[in-house]
Each structure stands twice: as structure tokens, then as C-alpha cells.
N, CA, C and O atoms as CSV, one atom per row, in Angstrom:
chain,resi,resn,atom,element,x,y,z
A,1,MET,N,N,-0.189,29.854,-6.228
A,1,MET,CA,C,1.011,29.515,-5.501
A,1,MET,C,C,0.668,28.473,-4.440
A,1,MET,O,O,-0.397,28.538,-3.826
A,2,SER,N,N,1.551,27.531,-4.229
A,2,SER,CA,C,1.291,26.472,-3.264
A,2,SER,C,C,1.491,26.983,-1.837
A,2,SER,O,O,2.237,27.935,-1.607
A,3,PRO,N,N,0.807,26.330,-0.872
A,3,PRO,CA,C,0.939,26.770,0.514
A,3,PRO,C,C,2.360,26.544,1.028
A,3,PRO,O,O,3.098,25.703,0.516
A,4,THR,N,N,2.714,27.298,2.029
A,4,THR,CA,C,4.043,27.216,2.624
A,4,THR,C,C,4.048,26.228,3.771
A,4,THR,O,O,3.116,26.190,4.575
A,5,THR,N,N,5.096,25.431,3.846
A,5,THR,CA,C,5.326,24.521,4.961
A,5,THR,C,C,6.698,24.828,5.518
A,5,THR,O,O,7.658,24.995,4.766
A,6,THR,N,N,6.790,24.901,6.819
A,6,THR,CA,C,8.071,25.176,7.452
A,6,THR,C,C,8.687,23.873,7.935
A,6,THR,O,O,8.027,23.072,8.597
A,7,LEU,N,N,9.937,23.668,7.605
A,7,LEU,CA,C,10.692,22.511,8.089
A,7,LEU,C,C,11.826,23.022,8.959
A,7,LEU,O,O,12.546,23.947,8.583
A,8,ARG,N,N,11.975,22.421,10.104
A,8,ARG,CA,C,13.117,22.751,10.950
A,8,ARG,C,C,14.192,21.718,10.646
A,8,ARG,O,O,14.046,20.539,10.969
A,9,ILE,N,N,15.253,22.163,10.034
A,9,ILE,CA,C,16.322,21.269,9.594
A,9,ILE,C,C,17.566,21.557,10.439
A,9,ILE,O,O,17.993,22.706,10.552
A,10,PRO,N,N,18.136,20.521,11.024
A,10,PRO,CA,C,19.367,20.740,11.795
A,10,PRO,C,C,20.436,21.385,10.908
A,10,PRO,O,O,20.522,21.089,9.716
A,11,GLU,N,N,21.237,22.256,11.489
A,11,GLU,CA,C,22.257,22.989,10.739
A,11,GLU,C,C,23.183,22.056,9.964
A,11,GLU,O,O,23.531,22.336,8.816
A,12,GLU,N,N,23.584,20.948,10.590
A,12,GLU,CA,C,24.504,20.015,9.934
A,12,GLU,C,C,23.884,19.443,8.662
A,12,GLU,O,O,24.560,19.336,7.639
A,13,LEU,N,N,22.597,19.071,8.717
A,13,LEU,CA,C,21.913,18.545,7.536
A,13,LEU,C,C,21.713,19.647,6.502
A,13,LEU,O,O,21.874,19.416,5.303
A,14,LYS,N,N,21.370,20.818,6.955
A,14,LYS,CA,C,21.178,21.958,6.049
A,14,LYS,C,C,22.460,22.240,5.264
A,14,LYS,O,O,22.410,22.523,4.067
A,15,SER,N,N,23.592,22.162,5.933
A,15,SER,CA,C,24.885,22.370,5.284
A,15,SER,C,C,25.158,21.275,4.250
A,15,SER,O,O,25.623,21.554,3.145
A,16,ARG,N,N,24.867,20.038,4.621
A,16,ARG,CA,C,25.066,18.924,3.685
A,16,ARG,C,C,24.193,19.085,2.449
A,16,ARG,O,O,24.643,18.857,1.326
A,17,ILE,N,N,22.934,19.481,2.663
A,17,ILE,CA,C,22.000,19.691,1.546
A,17,ILE,C,C,22.534,20.778,0.622
A,17,ILE,O,O,22.527,20.618,-0.598
A,18,ALA,N,N,22.992,21.872,1.198
A,18,ALA,CA,C,23.507,22.979,0.385
A,18,ALA,C,C,24.677,22.525,-0.480
A,18,ALA,O,O,24.771,22.896,-1.650
A,19,LYS,N,N,25.572,21.718,0.102
A,19,LYS,CA,C,26.749,21.242,-0.655
A,19,LYS,C,C,26.355,20.332,-1.810
A,19,LYS,O,O,26.806,20.528,-2.939
A,20,VAL,N,N,25.518,19.342,-1.534
A,20,VAL,CA,C,25.161,18.406,-2.613
A,20,VAL,C,C,24.261,19.067,-3.648
A,20,VAL,O,O,24.338,18.747,-4.834
A,21,ALA,N,N,23.410,19.986,-3.208
A,21,ALA,CA,C,22.551,20.700,-4.157
A,21,ALA,C,C,23.391,21.535,-5.114
A,21,ALA,O,O,23.134,21.569,-6.318
A,22,GLU,N,N,24.389,22.203,-4.568
A,22,GLU,CA,C,25.267,23.019,-5.416
A,22,GLU,C,C,25.993,22.143,-6.437
A,22,GLU,O,O,26.065,22.495,-7.615
A,23,LYS,N,N,26.528,21.011,-5.997
A,23,LYS,CA,C,27.223,20.106,-6.919
A,23,LYS,C,C,26.286,19.546,-7.980
A,23,LYS,O,O,26.704,19.244,-9.097
A,24,ALA,N,N,25.003,19.410,-7.614
A,24,ALA,CA,C,24.008,18.914,-8.568
A,24,ALA,C,C,23.463,20.030,-9.458
A,24,ALA,O,O,22.656,19.778,-10.353
A,25,GLY,N,N,23.904,21.259,-9.208
A,25,GLY,CA,C,23.448,22.389,-10.019
A,25,GLY,C,C,22.018,22.806,-9.701
A,25,GLY,O,O,21.298,23.307,-10.564
A,26,LYS,N,N,21.612,22.590,-8.438
A,26,LYS,CA,C,20.248,22.909,-8.034
A,26,LYS,C,C,20.283,23.789,-6.796
A,26,LYS,O,O,21.282,23.862,-6.081
A,27,SER,N,N,19.172,24.445,-6.572
A,27,SER,CA,C,19.050,25.200,-5.323
A,27,SER,C,C,18.727,24.204,-4.208
A,27,SER,O,O,18.186,23.130,-4.470
A,28,PRO,N,N,19.058,24.561,-2.967
A,28,PRO,CA,C,18.678,23.677,-1.859
A,28,PRO,C,C,17.165,23.406,-1.832
A,28,PRO,O,O,16.735,22.295,-1.522
A,29,HIS,N,N,16.379,24.411,-2.155
A,29,HIS,CA,C,14.918,24.255,-2.180
A,29,HIS,C,C,14.502,23.187,-3.191
A,29,HIS,O,O,13.739,22.280,-2.861
A,30,THR,N,N,15.001,23.296,-4.413
A,30,THR,CA,C,14.669,22.319,-5.454
A,30,THR,C,C,15.148,20.933,-5.067
A,30,THR,O,O,14.437,19.946,-5.259
A,31,PHE,N,N,16.354,20.859,-4.522
A,31,PHE,CA,C,16.908,19.572,-4.098
A,31,PHE,C,C,16.007,18.916,-3.047
A,31,PHE,O,O,15.712,17.724,-3.129
A,32,MET,N,N,15.575,19.706,-2.060
A,32,MET,CA,C,14.721,19.163,-1.000
A,32,MET,C,C,13.351,18.735,-1.538
A,32,MET,O,O,12.820,17.701,-1.132
A,33,LEU,N,N,12.786,19.522,-2.444
A,33,LEU,CA,C,11.497,19.137,-3.032
A,33,LEU,C,C,11.619,17.811,-3.793
A,33,LEU,O,O,10.759,16.938,-3.681
A,34,GLU,N,N,12.700,17.676,-4.568
A,34,GLU,CA,C,12.906,16.429,-5.305
A,34,GLU,C,C,13.107,15.250,-4.348
A,34,GLU,O,O,12.592,14.158,-4.587
A,35,ALA,N,N,13.849,15.474,-3.276
A,35,ALA,CA,C,14.083,14.406,-2.294
A,35,ALA,C,C,12.773,13.982,-1.629
A,35,ALA,O,O,12.525,12.790,-1.444
A,36,ILE,N,N,11.951,14.939,-1.278
A,36,ILE,CA,C,10.667,14.626,-0.652
A,36,ILE,C,C,9.772,13.888,-1.638
A,36,ILE,O,O,9.103,12.924,-1.265
A,37,ALA,N,N,9.753,14.332,-2.896
A,37,ALA,CA,C,8.934,13.660,-3.915
A,37,ALA,C,C,9.406,12.229,-4.131
A,37,ALA,O,O,8.584,11.317,-4.227
A,38,GLU,N,N,10.728,12.017,-4.210
A,38,GLU,CA,C,11.266,10.665,-4.403
A,38,GLU,C,C,10.902,9.755,-3.241
A,38,GLU,O,O,10.489,8.615,-3.456
A,39,LYS,N,N,11.046,10.237,-2.021
A,39,LYS,CA,C,10.729,9.436,-0.842
A,39,LYS,C,C,9.239,9.126,-0.797
A,39,LYS,O,O,8.846,8.015,-0.441
A,40,THR,N,N,8.418,10.089,-1.153
A,40,THR,CA,C,6.972,9.883,-1.175
A,40,THR,C,C,6.597,8.818,-2.190
A,40,THR,O,O,5.803,7.928,-1.886
A,41,GLU,N,N,7.159,8.897,-3.398
A,41,GLU,CA,C,6.889,7.893,-4.431
A,41,GLU,C,C,7.347,6.510,-3.987
A,41,GLU,O,O,6.651,5.520,-4.211
A,42,PHE,N,N,8.521,6.442,-3.355
A,42,PHE,CA,C,9.034,5.167,-2.860
A,42,PHE,C,C,8.073,4.551,-1.852
A,42,PHE,O,O,7.740,3.370,-1.947
A,43,GLU,N,N,7.627,5.352,-0.888
A,43,GLU,CA,C,6.727,4.839,0.148
A,43,GLU,C,C,5.371,4.446,-0.426
A,43,GLU,O,O,4.788,3.446,-0.007
A,44,GLU,N,N,4.863,5.230,-1.386
A,44,GLU,CA,C,3.600,4.869,-2.028
A,44,GLU,C,C,3.736,3.528,-2.750
A,44,GLU,O,O,2.841,2.687,-2.668
A,45,SER,N,N,4.835,3.329,-3.447
A,45,SER,CA,C,5.075,2.061,-4.145
A,45,SER,C,C,5.216,0.912,-3.162
A,45,SER,O,O,4.668,-0.168,-3.384
A,46,ARG,N,N,5.946,1.136,-2.079
A,46,ARG,CA,C,6.130,0.090,-1.070
A,46,ARG,C,C,4.798,-0.289,-0.440
A,46,ARG,O,O,4.518,-1.471,-0.243
A,47,GLN,N,N,3.981,0.700,-0.125
A,47,GLN,CA,C,2.678,0.426,0.479
A,47,GLN,C,C,1.760,-0.318,-0.493
A,47,GLN,O,O,1.041,-1.232,-0.088
A,48,ALA,N,N,1.779,0.067,-1.770
A,48,ALA,CA,C,0.967,-0.637,-2.773
A,48,ALA,C,C,1.436,-2.080,-2.917
A,48,ALA,O,O,0.618,-2.990,-3.050
A,49,PHE,N,N,2.751,-2.290,-2.892
A,49,PHE,CA,C,3.310,-3.644,-2.967
A,49,PHE,C,C,2.836,-4.481,-1.785
A,49,PHE,O,O,2.418,-5.626,-1.958
A,50,MET,N,N,2.900,-3.911,-0.585
A,50,MET,CA,C,2.485,-4.640,0.608
A,50,MET,C,C,0.989,-4.947,0.582
A,50,MET,O,O,0.573,-6.029,0.997
A,51,GLU,N,N,0.187,-4.017,0.104
A,51,GLU,CA,C,-1.251,-4.263,-0.007
A,51,GLU,C,C,-1.530,-5.391,-0.992
A,51,GLU,O,O,-2.371,-6.253,-0.737
A,52,GLN,N,N,-0.819,-5.380,-2.118
A,52,GLN,CA,C,-0.992,-6.448,-3.101
A,52,GLN,C,C,-0.533,-7.792,-2.527
A,52,GLN,O,O,-1.166,-8.819,-2.769
A,53,ALA,N,N,0.554,-7.784,-1.778
A,53,ALA,CA,C,1.048,-9.014,-1.153
A,53,ALA,C,C,0.026,-9.547,-0.154
A,53,ALA,O,O,-0.193,-10.757,-0.090
A,54,ASP,N,N,-0.601,-8.672,0.622
A,54,ASP,CA,C,-1.623,-9.103,1.582
A,54,ASP,C,C,-2.811,-9.754,0.872
A,54,ASP,O,O,-3.325,-10.779,1.319
A,55,VAL,N,N,-3.240,-9.151,-0.234
A,55,VAL,CA,C,-4.358,-9.707,-1.011
A,55,VAL,C,C,-3.980,-11.080,-1.566
A,55,VAL,O,O,-4.775,-12.017,-1.499
A,56,ARG,N,N,-2.779,-11.198,-2.110
A,56,ARG,CA,C,-2.349,-12.472,-2.676
A,56,ARG,C,C,-2.182,-13.540,-1.608
A,56,ARG,O,O,-2.525,-14.698,-1.841
A,57,LEU,N,N,-1.662,-13.176,-0.441
A,57,LEU,CA,C,-1.525,-14.137,0.645
A,57,LEU,C,C,-2.906,-14.605,1.103
A,57,LEU,O,O,-3.114,-15.799,1.320
A,58,ALA,N,N,-3.841,-13.685,1.250
A,58,ALA,CA,C,-5.197,-14.050,1.657
A,58,ALA,C,C,-5.816,-14.999,0.639
A,58,ALA,O,O,-6.489,-15.959,1.014
A,59,ASN,N,N,-5.594,-14.736,-0.638
A,59,ASN,CA,C,-6.118,-15.604,-1.693
A,59,ASN,C,C,-5.474,-16.988,-1.615
A,59,ASN,O,O,-6.156,-18.004,-1.750
A,60,MET,N,N,-4.168,-17.022,-1.397
A,60,MET,CA,C,-3.467,-18.301,-1.305
A,60,MET,C,C,-3.978,-19.102,-0.103
A,60,MET,O,O,-4.190,-20.310,-0.205
A,61,LEU,N,N,-4.172,-18.433,1.024
A,61,LEU,CA,C,-4.660,-19.130,2.210
A,61,LEU,C,C,-6.104,-19.601,2.028
A,61,LEU,O,O,-6.475,-20.667,2.519
A,62,ALA,N,N,-6.915,-18.811,1.327
A,62,ALA,CA,C,-8.318,-19.172,1.106
A,62,ALA,C,C,-8.460,-20.331,0.129
A,62,ALA,O,O,-9.309,-21.202,0.317
A,63,THR,N,N,-7.639,-20.347,-0.908
A,63,THR,CA,C,-7.773,-21.383,-1.942
A,63,THR,C,C,-6.861,-22.579,-1.698
A,63,THR,O,O,-7.123,-23.678,-2.186
A,64,GLY,N,N,-5.786,-22.358,-0.940
A,64,GLY,CA,C,-4.803,-23.424,-0.744
A,64,GLY,C,C,-3.927,-23.632,-1.967
A,64,GLY,O,O,-3.165,-24.596,-2.031
A,65,GLU,N,N,-4.031,-22.727,-2.946
A,65,GLU,CA,C,-3.258,-22.860,-4.175
A,65,GLU,C,C,-2.039,-21.948,-4.156
A,65,GLU,O,O,-2.087,-20.821,-3.664
A,66,SER,N,N,-0.953,-22.464,-4.701
A,66,SER,CA,C,0.281,-21.710,-4.768
A,66,SER,C,C,1.156,-22.293,-5.875
A,66,SER,O,O,0.824,-23.307,-6.489
A,67,ILE,N,N,2.266,-21.632,-6.108
A,67,ILE,CA,C,3.268,-22.115,-7.069
A,67,ILE,C,C,4.540,-22.366,-6.279
A,67,ILE,O,O,5.034,-21.464,-5.601
A,68,PRO,N,N,5.075,-23.568,-6.354
A,68,PRO,CA,C,6.337,-23.819,-5.638
A,68,PRO,C,C,7.425,-22.855,-6.123
A,68,PRO,O,O,7.518,-22.551,-7.312
A,69,TRP,N,N,8.237,-22.388,-5.189
A,69,TRP,CA,C,9.282,-21.422,-5.517
A,69,TRP,C,C,10.225,-21.965,-6.578
A,69,TRP,O,O,10.659,-21.213,-7.450
A,70,SER,N,N,10.552,-23.243,-6.528
A,70,SER,CA,C,11.492,-23.800,-7.501
A,70,SER,C,C,10.961,-23.639,-8.925
A,70,SER,O,O,11.724,-23.343,-9.844
A,71,GLU,N,N,9.648,-23.834,-9.106
A,71,GLU,CA,C,9.049,-23.669,-10.444
A,71,GLU,C,C,9.027,-22.200,-10.862
A,71,GLU,O,O,9.328,-21.865,-12.008
A,72,MET,N,N,8.668,-21.331,-9.919
A,72,MET,CA,C,8.612,-19.901,-10.246
A,72,MET,C,C,10.007,-19.375,-10.543
A,72,MET,O,O,10.194,-18.575,-11.459
A,73,ARG,N,N,10.975,-19.822,-9.775
A,73,ARG,CA,C,12.362,-19.378,-9.987
A,73,ARG,C,C,12.856,-19.812,-11.365
A,73,ARG,O,O,13.479,-19.025,-12.078
A,74,ALA,N,N,12.580,-21.061,-11.741
A,74,ALA,CA,C,12.995,-21.546,-13.062
A,74,ALA,C,C,12.330,-20.734,-14.170
A,74,ALA,O,O,12.972,-20.388,-15.162
A,75,TYR,N,N,11.050,-20.431,-14.001
A,75,TYR,CA,C,10.319,-19.618,-14.970
A,75,TYR,C,C,10.943,-18.230,-15.093
A,75,TYR,O,O,11.186,-17.751,-16.201
A,76,LEU,N,N,11.201,-17.589,-13.960
A,76,LEU,CA,C,11.781,-16.245,-13.986
A,76,LEU,C,C,13.187,-16.245,-14.584
A,76,LEU,O,O,13.566,-15.315,-15.295
A,77,GLN,N,N,13.956,-17.292,-14.292
A,77,GLN,CA,C,15.305,-17.380,-14.846
A,77,GLN,C,C,15.255,-17.469,-16.365
A,77,GLN,O,O,16.046,-16.817,-17.048
A,78,LYS,N,N,14.336,-18.268,-16.903
A,78,LYS,CA,C,14.185,-18.359,-18.362
A,78,LYS,C,C,13.826,-17.000,-18.950
A,78,LYS,O,O,14.371,-16.601,-19.979
A,79,ARG,N,N,12.914,-16.296,-18.300
A,79,ARG,CA,C,12.510,-14.968,-18.783
A,79,ARG,C,C,13.695,-14.014,-18.788
A,79,ARG,O,O,13.885,-13.255,-19.739
A,80,MET,N,N,14.500,-14.056,-17.716
A,80,MET,CA,C,15.669,-13.179,-17.634
A,80,MET,C,C,16.689,-13.527,-18.710
A,80,MET,O,O,17.392,-12.650,-19.213
A,81,ASP,N,N,16.767,-14.801,-19.060
A,81,ASP,CA,C,17.709,-15.252,-20.084
A,81,ASP,C,C,17.189,-15.041,-21.502
A,81,ASP,O,O,17.870,-15.371,-22.472
A,82,GLY,N,N,15.965,-14.484,-21.621
A,82,GLY,CA,C,15.392,-14.206,-22.934
A,82,GLY,C,C,14.787,-15.432,-23.595
A,82,GLY,O,O,14.507,-15.408,-24.794
A,83,GLN,N,N,14.581,-16.495,-22.844
A,83,GLN,CA,C,13.999,-17.718,-23.394
A,83,GLN,C,C,12.480,-17.669,-23.275
A,83,GLN,O,O,11.931,-16.992,-22.406
A,84,ALA,N,N,11.812,-18.402,-24.168
A,84,ALA,CA,C,10.365,-18.540,-24.072
A,84,ALA,C,C,10.064,-19.345,-22.817
A,84,ALA,O,O,10.738,-20.334,-22.529
A,85,ALA,N,N,9.062,-18.924,-22.082
A,85,ALA,CA,C,8.727,-19.617,-20.840
A,85,ALA,C,C,7.228,-19.577,-20.618
A,85,ALA,O,O,6.585,-18.551,-20.842
A,86,ILE,N,N,6.687,-20.675,-20.187
A,86,ILE,CA,C,5.265,-20.757,-19.856
A,86,ILE,C,C,5.142,-20.569,-18.350
A,86,ILE,O,O,5.782,-21.272,-17.568
A,87,ALA,N,N,4.315,-19.617,-17.960
A,87,ALA,CA,C,4.137,-19.326,-16.534
A,87,ALA,C,C,3.536,-20.535,-15.832
A,87,ALA,O,O,2.565,-21.115,-16.318
A,88,PRO,N,N,4.107,-20.923,-14.689
A,88,PRO,CA,C,3.538,-22.041,-13.950
A,88,PRO,C,C,2.156,-21.686,-13.408
A,88,PRO,O,O,1.876,-20.524,-13.111
A,89,LYS,N,N,1.306,-22.682,-13.283
A,89,LYS,CA,C,-0.065,-22.469,-12.788
A,89,LYS,C,C,-0.128,-22.791,-11.292
A,89,LYS,O,O,0.505,-23.738,-10.824
A,90,PRO,N,N,-0.891,-22.000,-10.559
A,90,PRO,CA,C,-1.087,-22.323,-9.146
A,90,PRO,C,C,-1.827,-23.647,-9.005
A,90,PRO,O,O,-2.654,-24.003,-9.844
A,91,ARG,N,N,-1.524,-24.358,-7.950
A,91,ARG,CA,C,-2.209,-25.608,-7.667
A,91,ARG,C,C,-2.225,-25.838,-6.168
A,91,ARG,O,O,-1.463,-25.230,-5.416
A,92,LYS,N,N,-3.104,-26.723,-5.755
A,92,LYS,CA,C,-3.180,-27.059,-4.330
A,92,LYS,C,C,-1.892,-27.745,-3.924
A,92,LYS,O,O,-1.473,-28.716,-4.555
A,93,LEU,N,N,-1.270,-27.250,-2.884
A,93,LEU,CA,C,-0.020,-27.841,-2.428
A,93,LEU,C,C,-0.230,-28.723,-1.207
A,93,LEU,O,O,0.577,-29.614,-0.942
A,94,ARG,N,N,-1.304,-28.486,-0.461
A,94,ARG,CA,C,-1.595,-29.302,0.712
A,94,ARG,C,C,-3.092,-29.627,0.736
A,94,ARG,O,O,-3.910,-28.955,0.108
A,95,ASP,N,N,-3.407,-30.659,1.468
A,95,ASP,CA,C,-4.828,-30.990,1.675
A,95,ASP,C,C,-5.221,-30.752,3.107
A,95,ASP,O,O,-6.375,-30.972,3.476
């Protein structure tokens, strides 16, 4: 059995949780566990995204190479439209 954690939930929020959980066909406990899991996954994904962005920015600053937004946007638009598209290559944008 998993360890117990106590949460102090304001009465107004507790009432709201009970109402939406009932409409969703779940117990308040299950509803809260799912909400906590969803928020945790969201934050983990956001943090991983930010870490990847930091690495890519550091690489761009170190190499001076990047892809102009206009080229990347055109590439992504073709992909969204289902067209064949060749990914643009990074290049030095400034000296």
C-alpha cells in the first residue's frame, strides 16, 4: 500500500471537486489523484522542453548557426499541409 499524504483542501474547493468527480463518475479521491498526475506530467514535460531549449540556445550561441524563422515556418507549413518538405539547414547568420 502506498504511503498516506494529507492535503488540507479549502471547503469550497473540496465541494467543487466532489461535484465534478460525481459528474465524471469518479470518487473525489480518484479525481484528485488523476488531477495531480496530469499536473505532474505537464510540469515534467514543460521542464524537459525548457531544458532542451536552453541546450539548443547555448548551441546556437556557441556556433552562431541558426535557421531563419521564415524558412522554418515555410517548412512547417508544408509539413502541416501534407506536402513533401526538406528541412532547412542551420547556417551562420552573423559574423
